[in-house]
SEPA-666682 format. One record per residue (C-alpha): x, y, z. Coordinates in nm, 2 decimals. Example, Ala and Ser with C-alpha at 12.3 -4.5 7.8 and 13.67 -1.06 7.14 Angstrom:
BEGIN
ATOM      c1      c2      c3
ATOM    1.23   -0.45    0.78
ATOM    1.37   -0.11    0.71
This chain:
BEGIN
ATOM      c1      c2      c3
ATOM    7.66   -3.35    3.26
ATOM    7.41   -3.20    3.50
ATOM    7.43   -2.87    3.32
ATOM    7.34   -3.04    2.99
ATOM    7.04   -3.21    3.16
ATOM    6.92   -2.87    3.30
ATOM    6.95   -2.71    2.96
ATOM    6.74   -2.99    2.80
ATOM    6.47   -2.96    3.07
ATOM    6.45   -2.58    3.03
ATOM    6.43   -2.62    2.65
ATOM    6.15   -2.88    2.69
ATOM    5.96   -2.66    2.92
ATOM    5.98   -2.37    2.68
ATOM    5.85   -2.59    2.40
ATOM    5.56   -2.71    2.61
ATOM    5.47   -2.36    2.72
ATOM    5.47   -2.24    2.36
ATOM    5.26   -2.53    2.25
ATOM    5.00   -2.47    2.53
ATOM    4.99   -2.10    2.44
ATOM    4.93   -2.18    2.07
ATOM    4.65   -2.43    2.15
ATOM    4.48   -2.17    2.38
ATOM    4.51   -1.90    2.11
ATOM    4.36   -2.13    1.85
ATOM    4.07   -2.21    2.08
ATOM    4.00   -1.84    2.14
ATOM    4.01   -1.76    1.77
ATOM    3.78   -2.05    1.70
ATOM    3.52   -1.92    1.95
ATOM    3.55   -1.57    1.82
ATOM    3.50   -1.67    1.45
ATOM    3.19   -1.87    1.54
ATOM    3.04   -1.59    1.74
ATOM    3.13   -1.31    1.50
ATOM    3.18   -1.43    1.15
ATOM    3.37   -1.21    0.92
ATOM    3.11   -1.00    0.73
ATOM    3.32   -1.01    0.41
ATOM    3.29   -1.38    0.36
ATOM    3.08   -1.48    0.07
ATOM    2.73   -1.63    0.15
ATOM    2.71   -2.00    0.04
ATOM    2.33   -2.00    0.02
ATOM    2.18   -1.89   -0.31
ATOM    2.03   -1.55   -0.25
ATOM    1.80   -1.59   -0.55
ATOM    1.63   -1.90   -0.41
ATOM    1.27   -1.82   -0.32
ATOM    1.09   -1.98   -0.02
ATOM    0.85   -2.26   -0.11
ATOM    0.48   -2.20   -0.07
ATOM    0.45   -2.43    0.23
ATOM    0.74   -2.25    0.40
ATOM    0.56   -1.92    0.36
ATOM    0.24   -2.08    0.50
ATOM    0.42   -2.22    0.80
ATOM    0.58   -1.88    0.87
ATOM    0.24   -1.71    0.86
ATOM    0.08   -1.97    1.08
ATOM    0.35   -1.94    1.34
ATOM    0.33   -1.56    1.37
ATOM   -0.04   -1.48    1.32
ATOM   -0.37   -1.55    1.51
ATOM   -0.63   -1.75    1.34
ATOM   -0.87   -1.46    1.27
ATOM   -0.59   -1.26    1.10
ATOM   -0.52   -1.56    0.87
ATOM   -0.88   -1.54    0.74
ATOM   -0.84   -1.17    0.66
ATOM   -0.50   -1.21    0.48
ATOM   -0.52   -1.30    0.11
ATOM   -0.29   -1.59    0.01
ATOM   -0.05   -1.37   -0.19
ATOM    0.04   -1.15    0.10
ATOM    0.34   -1.33    0.24
ATOM    0.57   -1.26    0.52
ATOM    0.83   -1.00    0.41
ATOM    1.18   -1.13    0.38
ATOM    1.45   -1.04    0.63
ATOM    1.62   -0.72    0.50
ATOM    1.97   -0.85    0.55
ATOM    2.08   -0.87    0.19
ATOM    2.36   -0.63    0.12
ATOM    2.32   -0.35   -0.13
ATOM    2.59   -0.14   -0.28
ATOM    2.87   -0.29   -0.06
ATOM    2.72   -0.16    0.27
ATOM    2.80   -0.50    0.44
ATOM    2.49   -0.48    0.66
ATOM    2.58   -0.14    0.81
ATOM    2.34    0.02    1.05
ATOM    2.24    0.28    0.79
ATOM    2.15    0.01    0.54
ATOM    1.94   -0.17    0.80
ATOM    1.75    0.15    0.87
ATOM    1.67    0.20    0.51
ATOM    1.46   -0.12    0.51
ATOM    1.35   -0.14    0.87
ATOM    0.97   -0.09    0.92
ATOM    0.85    0.14    1.19
ATOM    0.77   -0.02    1.53
ATOM    0.41   -0.12    1.53
ATOM    0.39   -0.08    1.91
ATOM    0.20   -0.41    1.96
ATOM   -0.11   -0.31    1.76
ATOM   -0.29   -0.60    1.61
ATOM   -0.59   -0.65    1.39
ATOM   -0.93   -0.65    1.58
ATOM   -1.21   -0.69    1.33
ATOM   -1.43   -0.95    1.50
ATOM   -1.78   -0.83    1.56
ATOM   -1.92   -0.76    1.91
ATOM   -2.12   -1.03    2.10
ATOM   -2.44   -0.85    2.01
ATOM   -2.38   -0.87    1.64
ATOM   -2.63   -1.09    1.46
ATOM   -2.64   -1.25    1.11
ATOM   -2.85   -1.07    0.85
ATOM   -3.23   -1.13    0.89
ATOM   -3.50   -1.09    0.63
ATOM   -3.40   -0.80    0.41
ATOM   -3.62   -0.50    0.32
ATOM   -3.52   -0.51   -0.05
ATOM   -3.23   -0.51   -0.29
ATOM   -2.94   -0.26   -0.32
ATOM   -2.79   -0.21   -0.67
ATOM   -2.46   -0.03   -0.68
ATOM   -2.30    0.15   -0.97
ATOM   -1.94    0.21   -0.88
ATOM   -1.73    0.50   -1.02
ATOM   -1.37    0.58   -1.07
ATOM   -1.05    0.37   -1.10
ATOM   -0.98    0.04   -0.92
ATOM   -0.91    0.18   -0.57
ATOM   -1.19    0.43   -0.58
ATOM   -1.42    0.14   -0.67
ATOM   -1.28   -0.08   -0.40
ATOM   -1.35    0.17   -0.13
ATOM   -1.70    0.23   -0.26
ATOM   -1.78   -0.14   -0.27
ATOM   -1.68   -0.18    0.09
ATOM   -1.88    0.12    0.20
ATOM   -2.18   -0.02    0.02
ATOM   -2.15   -0.35    0.21
ATOM   -2.18   -0.14    0.53
ATOM   -2.47    0.06    0.39
ATOM   -2.65   -0.26    0.29
ATOM   -2.61   -0.38    0.65
ATOM   -2.74   -0.04    0.79
ATOM   -3.05   -0.04    0.57
ATOM   -3.11   -0.41    0.59
ATOM   -3.07   -0.47    0.22
ATOM   -2.96   -0.76    0.00
ATOM   -2.66   -0.64   -0.19
ATOM   -2.65   -0.73   -0.56
ATOM   -2.29   -0.78   -0.69
ATOM   -2.18   -0.42   -0.78
ATOM   -2.13   -0.30   -1.13
ATOM   -1.78   -0.17   -1.21
ATOM   -1.73    0.16   -1.38
ATOM   -1.70    0.11   -1.76
ATOM   -1.74    0.48   -1.86
ATOM   -1.45    0.64   -1.68
ATOM   -1.13    0.77   -1.84
ATOM   -0.98    0.42   -1.86
ATOM   -1.28    0.27   -2.05
ATOM   -1.23   -0.07   -1.89
ATOM   -1.49   -0.34   -1.98
ATOM   -1.41   -0.56   -1.68
ATOM   -1.70   -0.71   -1.48
ATOM   -1.68   -0.77   -1.10
ATOM   -1.58   -1.13   -1.15
ATOM   -1.30   -1.04   -1.38
ATOM   -1.13   -0.83   -1.11
ATOM   -1.25   -0.98   -0.78
ATOM   -1.32   -1.33   -0.65
ATOM   -1.70   -1.32   -0.66
ATOM   -1.76   -1.65   -0.48
ATOM   -1.53   -1.56   -0.19
ATOM   -1.69   -1.22   -0.16
ATOM   -2.04   -1.37   -0.12
ATOM   -1.93   -1.64    0.12
ATOM   -1.70   -1.42    0.33
ATOM   -1.99   -1.18    0.40
ATOM   -2.25   -1.45    0.47
ATOM   -2.27   -1.35    0.84
ATOM   -2.29   -0.98    0.76
ATOM   -2.49   -0.91    0.45
ATOM   -2.68   -1.13    0.21
ATOM   -2.51   -1.09   -0.14
ATOM   -2.66   -1.22   -0.47
ATOM   -2.52   -1.22   -0.82
ATOM   -2.83   -1.05   -0.98
ATOM   -3.18   -0.94   -0.91
ATOM   -3.45   -1.20   -0.91
ATOM   -3.62   -1.22   -1.25
ATOM   -3.95   -1.09   -1.11
ATOM   -3.78   -0.76   -1.01
ATOM   -3.57   -0.72   -1.32
ATOM   -3.82   -0.48   -1.48
ATOM   -3.95   -0.33   -1.15
ATOM   -3.93    0.04   -1.09
ATOM   -3.61    0.13   -0.91
ATOM   -3.54    0.42   -0.68
ATOM   -3.23    0.58   -0.81
ATOM   -3.05    0.76   -0.53
ATOM   -2.73    0.97   -0.52
ATOM   -2.64    0.91   -0.16
ATOM   -2.50    1.22    0.02
ATOM   -2.13    1.22    0.06
ATOM   -1.99    1.12    0.40
ATOM   -2.33    1.04    0.55
ATOM   -2.38    0.88    0.89
ATOM   -2.63    0.64    1.04
ATOM   -2.92    0.88    1.08
ATOM   -2.92    0.96    0.70
ATOM   -2.93    0.59    0.60
ATOM   -3.16    0.47    0.87
ATOM   -3.42    0.74    0.82
ATOM   -3.41    0.90    0.48
ATOM   -3.28    0.61    0.27
ATOM   -3.45    0.33    0.47
ATOM   -3.79    0.50    0.42
ATOM   -3.76    0.44    0.05
ATOM   -3.85    0.07    0.12
ATOM   -4.20    0.19    0.18
ATOM   -4.25    0.24   -0.19
ATOM   -3.97    0.04   -0.37
ATOM   -3.82   -0.30   -0.35
ATOM   -3.50   -0.19   -0.53
ATOM   -3.27    0.10   -0.46
ATOM   -2.99    0.19   -0.71
ATOM   -2.69    0.38   -0.57
ATOM   -2.59    0.59   -0.87
ATOM   -2.24    0.65   -0.72
ATOM   -2.04    0.47   -0.45
ATOM   -1.74    0.69   -0.37
ATOM   -1.72    0.86   -0.03
ATOM   -2.08    0.80    0.05
ATOM   -2.02    0.69    0.41
ATOM   -1.87    0.89    0.70
ATOM   -1.51    0.82    0.80
ATOM   -1.58    0.86    1.17
ATOM   -1.86    0.85    1.43
ATOM   -2.01    0.52    1.31
ATOM   -2.09    0.22    1.54
ATOM   -1.78    0.00    1.60
ATOM   -1.95   -0.30    1.43
ATOM   -2.00   -0.10    1.11
ATOM   -1.64    0.02    1.11
ATOM   -1.51   -0.34    1.17
ATOM   -1.74   -0.46    0.89
ATOM   -1.58   -0.21    0.65
ATOM   -1.24   -0.36    0.73
ATOM   -1.36   -0.72    0.70
ATOM   -1.50   -0.63    0.36
ATOM   -1.19   -0.44    0.24
ATOM   -0.91   -0.66    0.37
ATOM   -1.08   -1.00    0.37
ATOM   -1.39   -1.03    0.15
ATOM   -1.28   -0.82   -0.15
ATOM   -1.00   -1.04   -0.28
ATOM   -0.87   -1.02   -0.63
ATOM   -0.97   -1.29   -0.89
ATOM   -0.75   -1.60   -0.86
ATOM   -0.57   -1.53   -1.19
ATOM   -0.48   -1.18   -1.07
ATOM   -0.36   -1.32   -0.73
ATOM   -0.15   -1.58   -0.91
ATOM    0.02   -1.34   -1.15
ATOM    0.07   -1.09   -0.86
ATOM    0.25   -1.35   -0.66
ATOM    0.48   -1.43   -0.96
ATOM    0.57   -1.06   -0.99
ATOM    0.64   -1.04   -0.62
ATOM    0.87   -1.35   -0.63
ATOM    1.06   -1.21   -0.92
ATOM    1.11   -0.88   -0.75
ATOM    1.22   -1.06   -0.43
ATOM    1.48   -1.25   -0.63
ATOM    1.67   -0.92   -0.64
ATOM    1.65   -0.86   -0.27
ATOM    1.45   -0.61   -0.07
ATOM    1.27   -0.37   -0.30
ATOM    1.09   -0.04   -0.32
ATOM    0.75   -0.01   -0.48
ATOM    0.73    0.34   -0.63
ATOM    0.38    0.45   -0.72
ATOM    0.49    0.70   -0.98
ATOM    0.17    0.88   -1.05
ATOM    0.29    1.06   -1.36
ATOM    0.04    0.94   -1.62
ATOM   -0.14    1.15   -1.87
ATOM   -0.48    1.14   -1.69
ATOM   -0.33    1.25   -1.35
ATOM   -0.14    1.54   -1.50
ATOM   -0.45    1.65   -1.70
ATOM   -0.68    1.62   -1.40
ATOM   -0.44    1.80   -1.16
ATOM   -0.33    2.07   -1.41
ATOM    0.04    2.00   -1.32
ATOM    0.28    2.10   -1.60
ATOM    0.62    2.15   -1.43
ATOM    0.90    2.06   -1.67
ATOM    0.66    1.99   -1.95
ATOM    0.68    2.15   -2.30
ATOM    0.42    2.41   -2.41
ATOM    0.26    2.15   -2.65
ATOM    0.24    1.89   -2.37
ATOM    0.07    2.14   -2.14
ATOM   -0.18    2.23   -2.42
ATOM   -0.26    1.86   -2.47
ATOM   -0.33    1.81   -2.11
ATOM   -0.55    2.12   -2.08
ATOM   -0.75    2.00   -2.38
ATOM   -0.81    1.66   -2.21
ATOM   -0.93    1.83   -1.90
ATOM   -1.16    2.06   -2.09
ATOM   -1.31    1.76   -2.28
ATOM   -1.36    1.54   -1.98
ATOM   -1.71    1.64   -1.86
ATOM   -1.71    1.49   -1.51
ATOM   -1.39    1.68   -1.42
ATOM   -1.55    2.00   -1.28
ATOM   -1.24    2.22   -1.24
ATOM   -1.12    2.34   -1.58
ATOM   -0.90    2.64   -1.51
ATOM   -0.60    2.55   -1.29
ATOM   -0.28    2.75   -1.21
ATOM    0.00    2.49   -1.24
ATOM    0.25    2.70   -1.05
ATOM    0.01    2.75   -0.76
ATOM   -0.08    2.38   -0.76
ATOM    0.28    2.28   -0.73
ATOM    0.37    2.53   -0.46
ATOM    0.09    2.39   -0.25
ATOM    0.21    2.03   -0.29
ATOM   -0.08    1.93   -0.50
ATOM    0.13    1.80   -0.79
ATOM    0.29    1.45   -0.82
ATOM    0.67    1.45   -0.80
ATOM    0.84    1.42   -1.14
ATOM    1.06    1.11   -1.20
ATOM    1.36    1.33   -1.18
ATOM    1.25    1.47   -0.84
ATOM    1.19    1.12   -0.71
ATOM    1.55    1.03   -0.80
ATOM    1.68    1.32   -0.60
ATOM    1.45    1.23   -0.31
ATOM    1.56    0.86   -0.30
ATOM    1.93    0.96   -0.32
ATOM    1.89    1.20   -0.03
ATOM    1.72    0.93    0.18
ATOM    2.03    0.72    0.12
ATOM    1.91    0.44   -0.10
ATOM    2.20    0.31   -0.31
ATOM    2.20    0.31   -0.69
ATOM    2.15   -0.07   -0.72
ATOM    1.83   -0.06   -0.52
ATOM    1.56   -0.27   -0.70
ATOM    1.26   -0.04   -0.77
ATOM    0.92   -0.16   -0.89
ATOM    0.74    0.11   -1.09
ATOM    0.37    0.08   -1.00
ATOM    0.21    0.29   -1.27
ATOM    0.06    0.30   -1.61
ATOM    0.23    0.46   -1.91
ATOM    0.45    0.74   -1.79
ATOM    0.38    1.07   -1.97
ATOM    0.68    1.15   -2.19
ATOM    0.80    0.79   -2.20
ATOM    1.17    0.70   -2.16
ATOM    1.29    1.05   -2.20
ATOM    1.09    1.16   -1.89
ATOM    1.23    0.86   -1.70
ATOM    1.59    0.93   -1.79
ATOM    1.68    1.13   -1.48
ATOM    1.55    0.86   -1.25
ATOM    1.70    0.58   -1.44
ATOM    2.04    0.75   -1.44
ATOM    2.04    0.73   -1.06
ATOM    1.86    0.39   -1.03
ATOM    1.91    0.17   -1.33
ATOM    1.73   -0.13   -1.16
ATOM    1.38    0.00   -1.24
ATOM    1.13   -0.28   -1.30
ATOM    0.78   -0.29   -1.43
ATOM    0.53   -0.57   -1.47
ATOM    0.60   -0.55   -1.84
ATOM    0.97   -0.62   -1.78
ATOM    0.92   -0.89   -1.51
ATOM    0.66   -1.09   -1.71
ATOM    0.64   -1.21   -2.06
ATOM    0.38   -1.09   -2.31
ATOM    0.20   -1.42   -2.29
ATOM    0.18   -1.40   -1.91
ATOM    0.03   -1.05   -1.92
ATOM   -0.19   -1.11   -2.22
ATOM   -0.51   -1.19   -2.01
ATOM   -0.48   -0.86   -1.83
ATOM   -0.40   -0.63   -2.13
ATOM   -0.64   -0.36   -2.22
ATOM   -0.80   -0.39   -1.88
ATOM   -0.68   -0.10   -1.66
ATOM   -0.84   -0.23   -1.34
ATOM   -0.68   -0.57   -1.37
ATOM   -0.33   -0.42   -1.45
ATOM   -0.37   -0.18   -1.16
ATOM   -0.46   -0.48   -0.93
ATOM   -0.12   -0.64   -1.02
ATOM    0.05   -0.31   -0.92
ATOM   -0.15   -0.31   -0.60
ATOM   -0.03   -0.66   -0.50
ATOM    0.33   -0.58   -0.56
ATOM    0.30   -0.25   -0.38
ATOM    0.14   -0.40   -0.06
ATOM    0.41   -0.67   -0.05
ATOM    0.71   -0.44   -0.10
ATOM    0.96   -0.38    0.17
ATOM    0.92    0.00    0.13
ATOM    0.63    0.18   -0.05
ATOM    0.67    0.53   -0.17
ATOM    0.40    0.72   -0.36
ATOM    0.48    1.03   -0.56
ATOM    0.13    1.15   -0.51
ATOM   -0.14    1.09   -0.25
ATOM   -0.41    0.96   -0.49
ATOM   -0.65    0.68   -0.45
ATOM   -0.41    0.39   -0.50
ATOM   -0.15    0.55   -0.27
ATOM   -0.41    0.59    0.01
ATOM   -0.54    0.24   -0.04
ATOM   -0.20    0.08   -0.03
ATOM   -0.09    0.28    0.27
ATOM   -0.40    0.18    0.47
ATOM   -0.36   -0.19    0.37
ATOM    0.00   -0.19    0.48
ATOM   -0.10   -0.03    0.81
ATOM   -0.35   -0.30    0.86
ATOM   -0.09   -0.57    0.79
ATOM    0.14   -0.45    1.06
ATOM    0.25   -0.10    0.97
ATOM    0.49   -0.19    0.69
ATOM    0.72    0.09    0.59
ATOM    0.55    0.36    0.38
ATOM    0.73    0.68    0.31
ATOM    0.50    0.97    0.23
ATOM    0.70    1.26    0.06
ATOM    0.63    1.61    0.19
ATOM    0.57    1.75   -0.15
ATOM    0.50    2.10   -0.04
ATOM    0.84    2.13    0.13
ATOM    1.03    1.92   -0.13
ATOM    0.93    2.13   -0.43
ATOM    1.10    2.44   -0.27
ATOM    1.41    2.23   -0.22
ATOM    1.41    2.10   -0.58
ATOM    1.36    2.45   -0.71
ATOM    1.67    2.57   -0.52
ATOM    1.87    2.28   -0.67
ATOM    1.75    2.38   -1.02
ATOM    1.86    2.74   -0.95
ATOM    2.19    2.61   -0.82
ATOM    2.15    2.79   -0.49
ATOM    2.15    2.45   -0.31
ATOM    2.37    2.15   -0.37
ATOM    2.30    1.78   -0.32
ATOM    2.51    1.62   -0.05
ATOM    2.53    1.53    0.31
ATOM    2.37    1.84    0.44
ATOM    2.07    1.81    0.21
ATOM    2.04    1.44    0.28
ATOM    2.02    1.51    0.66
ATOM    1.76    1.77    0.60
ATOM    1.53    1.54    0.39
ATOM    1.58    1.24    0.63
ATOM    1.49    1.46    0.93
ATOM    1.18    1.59    0.74
ATOM    1.05    1.24    0.68
ATOM    1.13    1.08    1.02
ATOM    0.76    1.09    1.11
ATOM    0.63    1.01    0.77
ATOM    0.70    0.64    0.75
ATOM    0.37    0.47    0.84
ATOM    0.41    0.43    1.21
ATOM    0.10    0.37    1.42
ATOM   -0.12    0.68    1.49
ATOM   -0.48    0.76    1.52
ATOM   -0.67    0.86    1.21
ATOM   -0.66    1.24    1.16
ATOM   -0.98    1.44    1.20
ATOM   -1.08    1.75    1.00
ATOM   -0.87    2.06    0.98
ATOM   -0.95    2.31    1.25
ATOM   -1.20    2.58    1.14
ATOM   -1.34    2.39    0.84
ATOM   -1.72    2.36    0.82
ATOM   -1.99    2.17    0.62
ATOM   -1.86    1.95    0.34
ATOM   -1.51    2.09    0.37
ATOM   -1.50    1.95    0.72
ATOM   -1.55    1.59    0.59
ATOM   -1.33    1.65    0.29
ATOM   -1.03    1.74    0.51
ATOM   -1.06    1.43    0.73
ATOM   -0.82    1.14    0.67
ATOM   -1.02    0.88    0.48
ATOM   -1.11    0.56    0.67
ATOM   -0.92    0.33    0.44
ATOM   -0.60    0.53    0.46
ATOM   -0.57    0.45    0.83
ATOM   -0.80    0.19    1.00
ATOM   -0.67    0.28    1.35
ATOM   -0.84    0.29    1.60
ATOM   -1.14    0.10    1.46
ATOM   -0.97   -0.21    1.33
ATOM   -0.63   -0.20    1.50
ATOM   -0.61   -0.24    1.88
ATOM   -0.33   -0.25    2.13
ATOM   -0.24   -0.60    2.22
ATOM   -0.21   -0.53    2.60
ATOM   -0.57   -0.41    2.64
ATOM   -0.91   -0.49    2.48
ATOM   -0.97   -0.11    2.47
ATOM   -0.75    0.13    2.28
ATOM   -0.46    0.27    2.48
ATOM   -0.45    0.62    2.33
ATOM   -0.12    0.70    2.51
ATOM    0.05    0.47    2.26
ATOM   -0.07    0.68    1.96
ATOM    0.10    0.99    1.83
């Protein structure tokens, strides 16, 4: 009897021990699953749901200082977390690196004027400005003329946009930019009026071609002396008329306040731009590719690689018949070997693949009509079928107000490009430079600048089948571009040994990189140059 009781007690103890172990094991598993959820589980939240406007506003207010809010146009929202999975990467470290912006090293916007800065007093006269070039060339020129008006103590008349360039755009200033905001935002810097007073409409005007890359002495002495005989000065051109460097800090900061704060796009353009951004974001993190492969660019640069003989002849004829393009005879092979040609769509596809972007990456094509149309895009589309353009993202009715206005259409591309998770230009033209500078100003958002001079040699080897695509090539291209992703650095000066105008021409333009003038290290009121490479 006692033996039976002992056996029963032993069996009961075993059952209790097993139960306790099972409970402990379940508890451990429960904690583990909460702390490290299985990455393969489907996400319940709708990944296509876009944040509400007030959510975006509260995000910005929580992370930015008050003076940076004033400079940031409403359509520039906080970029989304780059955690959406692409191509089954399940959030791998490689996938995260593809979208991760470079460290901004605690640089913040610093555009407030110094304590000695005073509001505009009584002006000496009126400054009329005739801008020239495309949208971004005109934008830079307008901002420089704001600074020039301050230097020569002039009242700035709302600038006239270029209507005679290659694009033949009839847009006025108020069609592209928010005129009221421009006037009000600069009230403490420069007096701005919509037009000349009637009594001066027929007055004699001093037409001046301001010298390129001029400094304070030129404007304060030579140009300001014109006020002795005239009440109105007309700047016949606006591009590159102000030096990139060696200007007073308050003038440099004014350029940034003008470019990134005062010169907003017109409300209808901002609204449409935000719609396009939201529709791109619905697909996840995206690349904005400034594919500068339009007819005008190829004709101007003389680049004919992979084009037919008839196409090359057509481009040459355009160049010869465009009077303000001074260089007519161009060696296309030499141009390309020096890295002066835009990458072709096919070459861009090879480049993106080598960087590691998966085939289902959403790519916004920020460009006009691609020369050669769909056939020229075939190589890129075969690798990346999710190519999007504003014409695909928006209906004909939505885009109708902007049609036949190259500057307004370019403004939409500009907005989507500045907002993108990654921006990649195929050529370092005016838009590429402007977007790069704006993205630096907004916190050094990831901008990959292709090393075209080195890349074309690689592409030629691939064409000759002496080099194959694969891991080795990928590692080579990734290494080549590690330091070309928009991280903080001081603006580059002229190339050593250059003199005269060439010295200024080889400098990095002010609006490509507003550091150190408008970006300061958070830890010190003065720039800590040890943080810049």
